[in-house]
C-alpha positions in Angstrom: -0.1 -0.1 0.0 1.3 3.5 -0.5 4.3 4.4 -2.2 6.0 1.1 -1.5 8.3 -0.2 -4.7 7.0 -3.5 -6.2 8.8 -5.4 -8.9 7.2 -6.3 -12.2 8.2 -7.1 -15.7 8.1 -5.8 -19.2 7.3 -8.5 -21.5 9.5 -8.7 -24.4 7.9 -8.1 -28.0 6.7 -5.6 -30.5 4.0 -4.4 -28.1 3.9 -2.5 -24.7 3.0 -5.3 -22.2 3.2 -5.2 -18.4 3.2 -8.1 -15.7 3.2 -8.0 -11.9 5.1 -9.7 -9.1 3.4 -8.6 -6.0 3.4 -9.3 -2.5 0.6 -10.2 -0.2 -1.9 -7.8 1.1 -2.4 -7.8 4.9 -5.1 -6.5 7.1 -4.3 -5.2 10.4 -5.4 -7.3 13.4 -6.7 -5.9 16.5 -5.9 -6.8 20.1 -8.4 -9.2 21.9 -8.1 -9.0 25.8 -10.4 -12.0 26.7 -11.5 -14.1 24.0 -8.8 -16.2 22.1 -8.6 -15.6 18.5 -10.7 -18.2 16.2 -8.7 -19.5 13.1 -10.4 -17.1 10.9 -8.8 -14.1 12.7 -5.2 -15.7 12.3 -5.8 -16.6 8.5 -9.0 -16.3 6.5 -10.0 -17.7 3.4 -9.2 -14.3 1.4 -5.4 -14.8 2.7 -5.5 -18.7 1.6 -6.8 -18.0 -1.8 -4.7 -15.0 -2.3 -1.7 -16.9 -1.1 -2.4 -19.6 -3.5 -3.0 -17.3 -6.4 0.6 -15.3 -5.6 3.1 -17.7 -7.3 1.5 -16.7 -10.9 0.7 -13.2 -10.2 3.7 -12.3 -12.9 1.5 -14.1 -15.6 -1.6 -11.3 -15.0 -0.5 -8.6 -17.8 -2.0 -5.3 -19.1 -1.5 -4.3 -22.3 -1.4 -0.9 -24.0 -2.2 -0.5 -27.8 -1.2 1.8 -30.5 -4.8 3.2 -30.5 -4.4 4.7 -27.0 -6.3 2.0 -25.4 -5.5 -0.8 -22.6 -6.6 -3.9 -22.6 -6.6 -6.8 -19.7 -7.7 -10.3 -19.8 -9.5 -11.0 -16.3 -8.7 -14.7 -14.8 -12.0 -14.6 -13.0 -15.6 -14.9 -14.0 -17.7 -11.9 -14.4 -21.6 -13.3 -13.4 -23.1 -9.7 -12.8 -21.1 -8.6 -9.8 -19.4 -5.8 -11.8 -15.7 -6.8 -11.2 -14.7 -6.1 -14.7 -15.9 -2.5 -14.2 -13.8 -2.6 -10.7 -10.7 -4.0 -12.4 -11.0 -1.1 -15.2 -11.2 1.4 -12.8 -8.1 0.3 -11.2 -6.2 0.2 -14.5 -7.7 3.5 -15.6 -6.3 4.8 -12.2 -2.9 3.6 -12.2 -2.3 4.1 -15.8 -3.7 7.5 -16.0 -6.3 6.6 -18.5 -9.8 7.8 -19.3 -11.9 4.7 -18.0 -14.0 4.5 -21.5 -10.4 3.5 -22.8 -10.0 0.3 -20.7 -11.2 -2.9 -22.1 -11.5 -5.7 -19.8 -12.3 -9.3 -21.2 -12.3 -12.7 -19.4 -9.5 -15.0 -20.1 -10.2 -18.5 -21.5 -8.9 -21.4 -19.1 -5.2 -21.0 -18.5 -3.6 -23.9 -16.8 -0.4 -22.2 -16.3 -2.3 -19.9 -13.6 -2.7 -22.9 -11.4 -4.7 -21.4 -8.5 -4.8 -18.0 -9.9 -8.2 -18.7 -12.1 -10.8 -19.5 -9.4 -13.6 -17.0 -8.6 -14.9 -17.7 -5.0 -15.0 -16.4 -1.6 -15.4 -12.7 -2.9 -11.9 -12.7 -3.4 -11.2 -11.0 -6.7 -10.5 -7.3 -5.8 -8.4 -8.4 -2.6 -6.2 -11.0 -4.4 -5.7 -8.8 -7.9 -5.8 -5.3 -6.6 -1.9 -5.0 -6.3 -1.1 -7.2 -9.1 -3.2 -5.1 -11.5 -2.0 -2.1 -10.4 1.9 -2.8 -10.5 1.3 -3.7 -14.1 -0.5 -0.7 -15.1 2.2 1.3 -13.0 4.8 -0.3 -15.0 3.0 0.4 -18.2 2.9 3.8 -17.3 6.4 4.0 -16.2 7.5 2.6 -19.5 5.4 5.1 -21.4 7.0 7.9 -19.2 10.6 6.7 -20.1 9.8 6.4 -23.9 8.5 10.3 -23.7 11.5 11.4 -21.9 13.9 9.9 -24.4 11.9 11.6 -27.2 11.4 14.9 -25.6 15.0 15.1 -24.2 13.1 15.7 -20.7 13.5 14.0 -17.2 10.7 11.7 -16.1 10.3 14.1 -13.0 9.6 16.7 -15.7 6.8 15.0 -17.3 3.1 14.5 -16.3 0.7 11.5 -17.2 -2.9 12.3 -17.6 -6.0 11.3 -19.4 -3.8 9.0 -22.0 -1.1 11.6 -22.6 2.3 12.7 -21.6 2.8 16.3 -21.1 6.6 17.8 -21.3 7.9 20.3 -19.3 7.8 22.7 -22.3 4.2 21.7 -22.9 4.3 19.3 -25.8 2.0 16.5 -25.7 2.4 12.7 -26.9 -0.4 10.3 -26.9 0.1 7.1 -25.3 -0.6 5.4 -28.5 2.3 7.1 -30.3 4.7 6.1 -27.4 3.9 2.3 -27.4 6.2 1.0 -30.1 9.0 3.2 -28.4 8.1 1.8 -25.0 8.3 -1.9 -26.0 11.3 -4.1 -24.9 12.8 -7.0 -27.4 13.2 -9.0 -24.2 11.2 -9.6 -20.9 12.7 -7.2 -18.3 12.5 -6.9 -14.4 11.7 -3.6 -13.4 11.0 -1.6 -10.1 8.0 0.6 -9.9 6.2 2.7 -7.4 2.4 2.9 -7.1 0.5 5.9 -7.2 -0.4 7.2 -3.7 -4.1 6.6 -2.5 -4.4 9.9 -1.8 -4.2 11.0 -5.5 -6.9 8.7 -6.6 -9.3 10.3 -8.7 -11.3 7.3 -10.4 -11.1 4.7 -7.5 -13.6 5.6 -5.0 -15.9 7.3 -7.1 -19.2 5.8 -8.3 -19.2 4.3 -11.5 -21.7 2.7 -13.7 -21.0 -0.8 -14.9 -19.4 -0.9 -18.1 -21.6 -3.4 -19.5 -24.9 -2.0 -18.0 -26.3 -0.5 -21.1 -25.5 -3.8 -23.2 -27.3 -6.1 -20.4 -30.4 -3.8 -20.3 -30.8 -3.5 -23.8 -30.6 -7.2 -24.8 -26.9 -6.8 -26.7 -24.8 -8.6 -23.8 -23.5 -11.8 -25.1 -24.0 -14.9 -23.0 -23.4 -18.4 -23.9 -26.6 -18.8 -25.8 -26.2 -15.8 -27.7 -23.1 -17.0 -29.2 -23.0 -18.1 -33.1 -21.0 -21.3 -33.5 -21.1 -22.9 -36.7 -23.4 -25.9 -36.9 -24.3 -25.6 -33.2 -27.7 -26.7 -32.7 -30.0 -26.5 -29.5 -29.9 -29.6 -27.4 -31.7 -30.1 -24.1 -31.7 -33.4 -21.5 -34.7 -35.3 -20.8 -33.8 -35.9 -16.7 -34.6 -38.7 -14.5 -37.8 -38.3 -11.9 -35.6 -38.8 -8.9 -32.1 -37.0 -8.0 -28.9 -39.0 -9.2 -31.2 -41.3 -11.5 -30.1 -42.4 -14.9 -31.5 -43.8 -18.2 -31.8 -47.8 -18.8 -33.3 -47.4 -22.3 -35.4 -45.2 -24.5 -38.6 -47.1 -25.2 -39.5 -45.0 -28.3 -36.0 -43.6 -29.8 -37.3 -44.0 -33.2 -40.6 -42.1 -33.0 -39.0 -39.1 -31.2 -36.2 -38.9 -33.8 -38.9 -38.7 -36.5 -40.5 -35.6 -34.8 -40.0 -32.2 -36.8 -36.5 -30.6 -36.2 -35.3 -33.3 -34.0 -31.8 -34.7 -35.0 -30.5 -36.9 -32.3 -31.7 -38.8 -29.5 -28.7 -40.1 -27.3 -28.6 -41.4 -23.9 -25.9 -39.7 -21.6 -25.2 -40.1 -18.1 -27.7 -37.5 -17.2 -30.4 -38.6 -18.9 -31.5 -38.5 -22.6 -30.1 -35.8 -24.6 -32.1 -34.5 -27.5 -30.8 -32.2 -30.3 -32.9 -30.3 -33.0 -33.3 -26.9 -34.8 -35.0 -25.2 -32.0 -35.3 -25.5 -27.9 -39.3 -25.6 -28.8 -38.8 -28.6 -30.6 -36.3 -29.9 -28.1 -38.9 -29.4 -25.1 -41.5 -31.4 -27.5 -38.9 -34.2 -27.8 -38.2 -34.2 -24.2 -41.8 -34.3 -23.2 -42.6 -37.0 -25.8 -39.8 -39.5 -24.7 -40.9 -42.7 -22.6 -37.7 -43.9 -20.8 -37.2 -46.8 -18.3 -35.3 -45.1 -15.3 -32.7 -46.6 -12.8 -33.2 -45.6 -9.3 -31.3 -42.4 -8.0 -28.9 -41.5 -5.5 -31.5 -40.5 -3.2 -34.6 -42.9 -3.6 -37.2 -42.3 -0.9 -35.3 -39.5 0.9 -37.4 -36.6 2.4 -37.0 -33.5 4.5 -37.5 -35.6 7.6 -35.2 -38.5 6.9 -32.5 -36.4 5.9 -33.1 -34.2 9.2 -32.9 -37.2 11.5 -29.7 -38.5 9.8 -28.2 -35.1 10.5 -29.3 -35.0 14.0 -27.8 -38.6 14.4 -24.6 -37.2 13.2 -24.2 -34.1 15.5 -21.2 -33.8 17.7 -21.6 -33.6 21.3 -20.8 -30.4 23.0 -17.5 -30.0 25.0 -18.5 -28.1 28.2 -15.7 -26.3 29.8 -15.0 -26.5 33.5 -17.6 -23.9 34.7 -17.8 -21.9 38.1 -20.6 -23.6 40.1 -23.1 -20.7 39.7 -22.8 -20.5 36.1 -25.9 -21.1 33.9 -26.1 -22.7 30.2 -28.7 -22.1 27.9 -29.4 -24.3 24.7 -30.6 -23.8 21.1 -31.4 -25.5 18.2 -32.1 -24.6 14.5 -32.7 -26.2 11.3 -31.9 -24.8 7.9 -33.6 -26.5 5.1 -32.2 -27.4 1.4 -32.2 -24.2 -1.3 -31.8 -24.3 -4.8 -28.4 -22.4 -6.1 -30.2 -21.5 -9.3 -29.1 -18.4 -11.1 -31.3 -16.3 -13.1 -29.5 -17.5 -16.5 -30.0 -21.2 -17.0 -27.1 -23.6 -16.9 -26.0 -23.4 -20.6 -22.8 -24.2 -22.8 -21.8 -24.6 -26.4 -19.8 -27.4 -27.3 -17.7 -28.5 -30.3 -16.3 -31.9 -29.8 -14.1 -33.8 -32.7 -12.4 -36.6 -32.5 -8.9 -35.1 -31.3 -10.0 -31.7 -29.9 -12.8 -30.0 -28.3 -13.9 -26.2 -27.8 -16.2 -25.1 -25.2 -17.9 -22.0 -24.6 -19.5 -21.1 -21.0 -19.4 -19.0 -17.9 -17.1 -20.9 -15.4 -15.6 -19.7 -12.3 -13.0 -22.8 -12.1 -12.4 -22.9 -16.0 -9.1 -24.7 -15.5 -10.4 -27.7 -13.4 -13.5 -27.6 -16.2 -11.0 -27.8 -19.2 -9.0 -30.7 -17.5 -12.1 -32.9 -16.4 -13.3 -32.5 -19.9 -10.4 -33.4 -21.2 -10.5 -36.7 -19.1 -13.9 -37.2 -19.8 -13.3 -37.1 -23.4 -10.3 -39.0 -23.2 -8.2 -36.4 -25.0 -5.2 -34.5 -23.9 -5.9 -31.3 -22.1 -3.9 -29.3 -24.6 -6.6 -30.2 -27.1 -9.5 -28.6 -25.0 -9.8 -25.1 -25.7 -12.7 -23.4 -22.8 -13.6 -19.9 -23.5 -15.2 -18.0 -20.4 -18.3 -16.5 -21.3 -20.1 -13.8 -19.3 -22.6 -15.2 -17.1 -26.1 -14.3 -16.0 -25.8 -14.9 -12.2 -24.1 -17.6 -10.4 -23.2 -16.7 -6.7 -21.5 -20.4 -6.3 -23.3 -22.5 -8.9 -20.8 -21.7 -11.3 -17.8 -22.9 -9.3 -19.0 -26.3 -10.9 -19.2 -26.8 -14.9 -22.0 -29.2 -15.1 -23.5 -27.6 -18.1 -20.1 -27.5 -19.9 -19.4 -30.9 -19.1 -22.5 -32.2 -20.1 -22.6 -30.1 -23.4 -19.3 -31.8 -24.1 -20.8 -35.3 -23.4 -23.5 -34.6 -25.8 -21.7 -33.2 -28.5 -19.4 -36.2 -28.7 -22.7 -38.5 -28.6 -24.1 -36.7 -31.2 -20.9 -36.2 -33.2 -21.9 -32.6 -33.8 -21.9 -28.9 -32.1 -24.5 -28.4 -29.7 -26.0 -25.2 -27.8 -27.1 -27.1 -24.5 -29.2 -25.5 -22.2 -31.0 -26.5 -19.0 -34.9 -26.0 -18.6 -35.8 -24.0 -16.0 -37.5 -27.1 -14.4 -34.0 -28.8 -14.4 -32.0 -26.5 -11.9 -34.0 -26.7 -8.8 -34.5 -30.4 -9.0 -31.2 -31.5 -10.5 -29.0 -28.7 -9.9 -26.9 -27.9 -7.1 -28.2 -26.7 -3.6 -27.3 -25.5 -0.5 -27.5 -28.8 1.7 -29.9 -29.0 4.8 -27.9 -28.1 8.2 -28.8 -27.9 11.7 -27.1 -25.5 14.2 -27.2 -26.4 17.8 -25.5 -23.8 20.2 -25.0 -23.6 24.1 -23.9 -20.7 25.9 -22.5 -20.4 29.4 -22.8 -17.2 31.4 -22.2 -16.1 35.1 -24.1 -12.9 35.9 -23.5 -10.5 32.9 -20.2 -12.2 31.8 -20.6 -14.9 29.0 -18.2 -17.5 29.6 -18.3 -19.9 26.6 -20.0 -20.1 23.5 -20.4 -23.2 21.5 -21.7 -24.2 18.1 -22.1 -27.5 16.3 -22.9 -26.8 12.4 -24.0 -30.2 10.9 -25.4 -31.2 7.6 -25.4 -32.9 4.1 -21.6 -32.0 2.7 -21.1 -28.9 0.6 -19.3 -30.4 -2.4 -15.9 -28.5 -2.8 -14.7 -31.0 -5.2 -13.6 -28.1 -7.6 -10.7 -27.7 -5.3 -8.8 -24.4 -5.8 -9.9 -24.4 -9.3 -7.5 -27.1 -10.9 -7.0 -30.7 -11.2 -4.6 -31.5 -8.2 -6.8 -29.9 -5.3 -9.9 -31.1 -7.1 -8.9 -34.6 -7.2 -7.6 -34.4 -3.7 -11.5 -33.3 -2.8 -12.5 -36.4 -4.3 -10.4 -38.6 -2.3 -12.4 -41.5 -0.4 -10.6 -40.7 3.1 -10.9 -36.9 4.2 -11.0 -35.5 0.6 -14.1 -33.2 0.5 -14.2 -33.1 4.3 -10.7 -31.5 4.6 -11.6 -28.7 2.3 -15.0 -28.2 3.8 -13.4 -27.9 7.4 -10.8 -25.4 6.1 -13.2 -23.3 4.4 -15.5 -23.2 7.4 -12.6 -22.6 9.7 -11.2 -19.7 7.5 -14.6 -18.0 7.3 -16.5 -18.0 10.6 -15.5 -15.3 12.9 -16.9 -14.9 16.4 -16.8 -11.1 16.7 -18.0 -11.1 20.4 -16.0 -11.3 23.8 -17.6 -14.8 25.0 -15.0 -16.2 26.2 -14.3 -19.9 25.3 -15.4 -20.0 21.5 -15.9 -23.5 20.2 -17.2 -23.7 16.4 -17.3 -27.0 14.9 -18.4 -28.1 11.5 -19.4 -32.1 10.8 -20.9 -33.0 7.6 -22.6 -36.2 6.8 -23.5 -38.0 3.6 -21.5 -38.4 0.6 -21.8 -34.8 -1.8 -22.6 -37.1 -4.7 -25.9 -38.3 -3.1 -27.1 -34.7 -3.4 -25.7 -32.5 -5.9 -24.7 -29.4 -3.7 -22.5 -26.6 -4.1 -21.2 -23.3 -2.1 -24.2 -21.4 -2.6 -23.6 -17.5 -2.0 -21.9 -16.9 1.4 -21.3 -20.7 1.9 -21.7 -21.3 5.7 -22.1 -17.6 7.1 -25.6 -17.0 6.7 -26.8 -20.0 8.3 -23.9 -19.6 11.1 -24.7 -15.9 11.5 -28.4 -16.1 11.6 -28.1 -18.9 14.5 -25.5 -17.1 16.2 -27.2 -13.5 16.2 -30.6 -15.1 17.2 -28.6 -16.4 20.2 -27.2 -13.1 21.1 -30.5 -11.7 21.1 -31.6 -14.2 23.6 -28.9 -13.8 25.9 -29.4 -10.2 26.0 -33.1 -10.8 26.5 -32.1 -13.1 29.6 -29.6 -10.4 31.1 -32.4 -7.7 30.6 -30.1 -5.8 28.1 -31.0 -4.1 25.0 -30.0 -6.0 21.8 -28.3 -3.1 20.2 -26.4 -2.1 23.5 -25.3 -5.6 24.2 -23.6 -5.9 21.0 -21.9 -3.0 21.4 -20.5 -3.7 24.7 -19.2 -7.1 23.7 -17.9 -6.6 20.1 -13.9 -7.0 19.8 -13.3 -4.8 16.8 -13.8 -1.3 16.1 -14.7 -1.5 12.5 -17.8 -4.0 13.6 -18.6 -1.4 16.0 -18.5 1.4 13.6 -21.0 -0.2 11.2 -23.2 -1.2 14.1 -23.4 2.1 15.2 -24.2 3.6 11.9 -27.4 1.3 11.2 -28.6 2.0 14.7 -28.3 5.8 14.3 -29.6 5.9 10.6 -32.1 3.5 11.2 -33.4 4.8 14.6 -32.9 1.8 16.5 -35.4 1.7 19.4 -38.2 3.5 18.0 -41.7 2.9 19.1 -43.2 0.1 16.9 -46.9 -0.9 16.7 -47.8 -4.4 18.1 -46.9 -7.1 15.5 -44.2 -5.4 14.2 -40.4 -5.0 15.5 -36.9 -4.2 14.5 -34.0 -6.6 14.4 -30.2 -5.8 14.5 -27.3 -8.0 13.4 -23.6 -7.8 12.4 -20.9 -10.0 10.3 -17.4 -10.0 9.8 -16.1 -11.8 6.7 -14.0 -10.9 3.5 -11.7 -8.7 5.1 -14.6 -6.2 5.9 -17.6 -5.5 8.4 -21.1 -5.1 7.9 -24.4 -4.4 10.0 -28.0 -4.5 9.3 -31.1 -3.2 11.0 -34.5 -4.4 9.5 -38.1 -3.6 10.5 -40.7 -6.2 10.0 -44.5 -6.3 10.0 -46.1 -9.5 11.2 -49.5 -8.5 11.8 -52.6 -10.5 10.6 -53.7 -7.9 7.9 -50.0 -8.0 6.3 -49.3 -12.0 6.7 -52.7 -12.8 5.4 -53.0 -10.5 2.6 -53.7 -11.9 -0.6 -51.6 -11.4 -4.2 -51.9 -13.5 -7.1 -49.2 -16.1 -7.4 -47.5 -14.4 -4.5 -45.9 -16.2 -1.2 -46.9 -13.3 1.3 -46.7 -13.6 4.8 -44.7 -11.2 6.9 -43.3 -8.4 5.3 -39.7 -6.6 5.8 -41.0 -2.8 5.4 -37.5 -1.1 5.8 -33.6 -2.1 5.9 -30.8 0.1 7.3 -27.6 -1.5 5.8 -23.9 -0.4 6.5 -20.5 -2.1 5.2 -16.8 -1.2 5.8 -15.2 -3.2 3.0 -12.1 -1.3 3.4 -10.8 0.7 0.4 -13.8 0.9 -2.1 -13.2 0.7 -5.6 -16.7 1.4 -7.0 -19.3 2.7 -4.3 -22.0 2.1 -6.5 -21.1 -1.4 -7.4 -20.8 -2.2 -3.4 -24.4 -0.7 -2.8 -25.6 -2.9 -5.7 -24.1 -5.7 -4.3 -25.5 -5.1 -0.8 -29.0 -4.7 -2.1 -28.8 -7.8 -3.7 -27.4 -9.7 -0.5 -30.2 -7.9 1.4 -33.1 -9.3 -1.0 -31.1 -12.9 -0.3 -31.3 -12.5 3.3 -34.9 -11.7 3.6 -35.5 -14.9 1.4 -33.6 -17.2 3.4 -35.4 -16.0 6.5 -38.8 -15.9 5.5 -39.6 -17.9 2.1 -36.9 -19.6 0.2 -36.5 -23.2 0.4 -36.6 -26.5 -1.8 -39.0 -29.5 -0.2 -37.5 -32.8 -0.4 -40.0 -35.8 -1.0 -39.9 -39.1 -2.1 -36.2 -38.4 -3.5 -36.8 -35.7 -5.2 -37.2 -31.7 -5.1 -40.6 -30.4 -5.4 -39.8 -27.0 -6.6 -39.2 -26.6 -10.5 -38.3 -23.1 -12.0 -38.7 -19.6 -10.5 -42.4 -20.1 -10.5 -42.0 -22.3 -7.4 -38.7 -21.0 -5.9 -39.9 -18.2 -3.3 -37.2 -15.9 -3.6 -38.0 -12.2 -2.6 -40.4 -11.1 -4.9 -41.4 -7.5 -5.7 -44.1 -7.8 -3.2 -42.2 -8.8 -0.6 -39.4 -6.1 -1.1 -38.7 -3.3 1.4 -40.2 0.0 0.7 -37.3 1.7 2.2 -33.9 0.3 1.9 -30.5 2.4 2.6 -27.4 1.3 2.0 -24.2 3.0 3.8 -20.7 2.3 2.1 -18.0 3.3 4.6 -14.4 3.1 3.4 -11.7 2.6 5.7 -7.8 2.2 5.3 -7.9 -1.4 5.2 -7.1 -3.2 2.0 -10.1 -3.7 -0.5 -12.0 -6.2 0.5 -14.8 -8.7 -0.9 -18.2 -7.2 -1.5 -20.1 -10.1 -3.7 -21.3 -12.2 -0.7 -21.0 -9.7 2.2 -24.4 -8.5 2.4 -26.2 -11.9 2.9 -25.2 -12.8 6.3 -26.2 -10.0 8.4 -29.4 -9.4 6.4 -30.6 -12.8 7.2 -29.4 -12.7 10.7 -31.3 -9.3 11.1 -34.6 -10.3 9.2 -34.6 -13.6 11.7 -34.3 -11.2 15.1 -36.8 -8.9 13.8 -39.2 -11.7 13.2 -38.6 -13.2 16.6 -39.2 -10.0 18.3 -42.5 -9.2 16.2 -44.2 -12.5 17.0 -42.5 -13.0 20.5 -41.3 -16.7 19.7 -38.2 -18.1 18.6 -38.3 -20.0 15.4 -36.8 -23.4 15.2 -36.3 -23.7 11.5 -35.6 -21.6 8.3 -37.4 -20.3 6.1 -40.0 -19.7 8.8 -42.8 -20.9 6.2 -41.0 -24.4 5.4 -43.6 -26.5 6.8 -46.5 -24.0 5.7 -48.9 -25.5 2.6 -46.9 -25.5 -0.6 -47.9 -22.4 -2.3 -47.7 -24.2 -5.7 -48.9 -27.2 -7.4 -45.8 -29.4 -7.9 -45.0 -29.8 -11.5 -44.8 -33.2 -13.4 -41.6 -35.4 -13.0 -42.7 -37.5 -16.0 -42.4 -35.6 -18.6 -39.8 -33.6 -16.6 -40.6 -30.4 -18.1 -43.8 -28.5 -18.5 -44.9 -27.6 -21.9 -43.9 -24.4 -23.5 -46.4 -21.6 -22.6 -49.1 -20.4 -25.0 -51.0 -18.1 -22.8 -48.4 -15.4 -21.7 -50.4 -12.6 -22.9 -53.5 -13.6 -20.6 -51.0 -12.7 -17.5 -50.0 -9.1 -18.4 -51.1 -6.2 -16.9 
């Protein structure tokens, strides 16, 4: 940080290309007098991911072109979180170039990057901030040196501004003219100083997303928008239960004779059909008669899986307590929830005898490239994996099921395909956040909390994508420890305990193979459930001790930046103001991703609100107001951070009140967004205020940071409004279904023909 010197490289060639060799960013710790640090205080997931990426940081390159623009291939996935805009801002800042002259694209799978091409853990900006700055600063330095030689000036007498070098005499040289002179014939190591953050003019200013106009006008290119020669639509007829497979197709010839259908092929995930249009694919899928083999979760239900989880819970380890100490015990259940993004799972694949080309959105494209090669039985170097921008993810695209399936279908059909999952496929056969339980025991003596134990138990989260490449992905699949060791590492490096609660003991136990249910790290992974359970318990401790929930938190919080965001929401949200009966406020905090957040929620649980009728709606309690504050360290794009928090707040409300998947008889009942009760317009707060509070800390993550405290604050508000502590989430999971389940055979509904009947 500041004006420290860094080592970088000018890459040999005819153009100006600069790369970084940067050290690891650290964040200042804070002293803690009572509670011993938990593992995440010493080394959190951002540190782990950044250190893993460090050895290949010199392969992160910024290029300046003769037209005066700069470009950068970002080895991360843009899935709507806005990282291409933030990275462009960092380059524009350090290079002294107008933002519109910086073009950031997505890099294809590059195995030489090893662990440096994984998008997860809200790590992109934290890990790439310094390497990108170093590369951009080095490019600017090379331009200054070239200008000094041409002008007969000293570098100190030159000024770089808006894509030009201005000499001491006032002569101006555009960057484009200097590029040939700045290029070096051989790769050369250079030292460079970074621009002082006090002089930033782009970083820290609110900017619109660079792709916003293209997105809202339909011009943005996703996988299904690509024109690949010969690639026809393809879909898969999937089994009626999770993990099932096709034994045989009973009417293959009949379906092949249908209008537009070119192929009907059995594949591991079901029966693939290829046709000239997706409508023809849907008709073919619905017409198929298939003899199905049993699935991996035959007969499983919410109740049976919860019973398995309860049987696997680890015992509490009560420390030696004073005679007069009291204990409080709590037990919560968090049900399955789909990780379905807005964009259906999709990919384009062109597989030949000796090579393959794939186009898809992927957060771990190196692992995707390597596994596709292994599955197809061709060398990894013969597989090209092109990363396409995605329409949502937050965990889902850590796995590349759609891309792998597209490759398999293309090989089976011996033709290129544009594979797309149906909306009904993802909730039933896609990846879900697993069901978990949280058991908590608190020990206290008077006002002093002596111990806080948390046992987090559930179906395994699948981490077999590893750190984004084949080695750790393979390690995650080993029968002994394997995925569990990765899960334990991620749990321990993400779960902070922000309070001075004496002896802290938080443990994860996962049961059941992750290939029984397709699971993944849905947005914010373990933290929403852990934080909601913990903050509910904090409220109950405060109640037992006769303390105000806000004042109690403030007294026990260990770190000033967490107190700062808590104080901000309490002040701006008018904590403690009078509320009508049946309504209440809830407040909660969260620490993760090198940052801190706090949320204050107001909720209406009055009968006239809960029982309101809205067509096709999931109503119930209504969050009427949210006040949110985040300290993410140095802020790159405040507008982008605010947008991410708004999305996280909607996630948190859904997790508390409405959004889950119902498991019955080996399959999930939900199918498509018609059934998945995410926060809808009628459940969205009428007032939502987000405060972005920059600090001197390094830039932290924002993509997932808004979920946990919003979930927890909503749960706390609901509990105070109804006067009863919930035992499970979302609170409506055991209510009558708000939808009639769609059929399992055929597995997808017919294409709609009455859309205009439902417009307003």
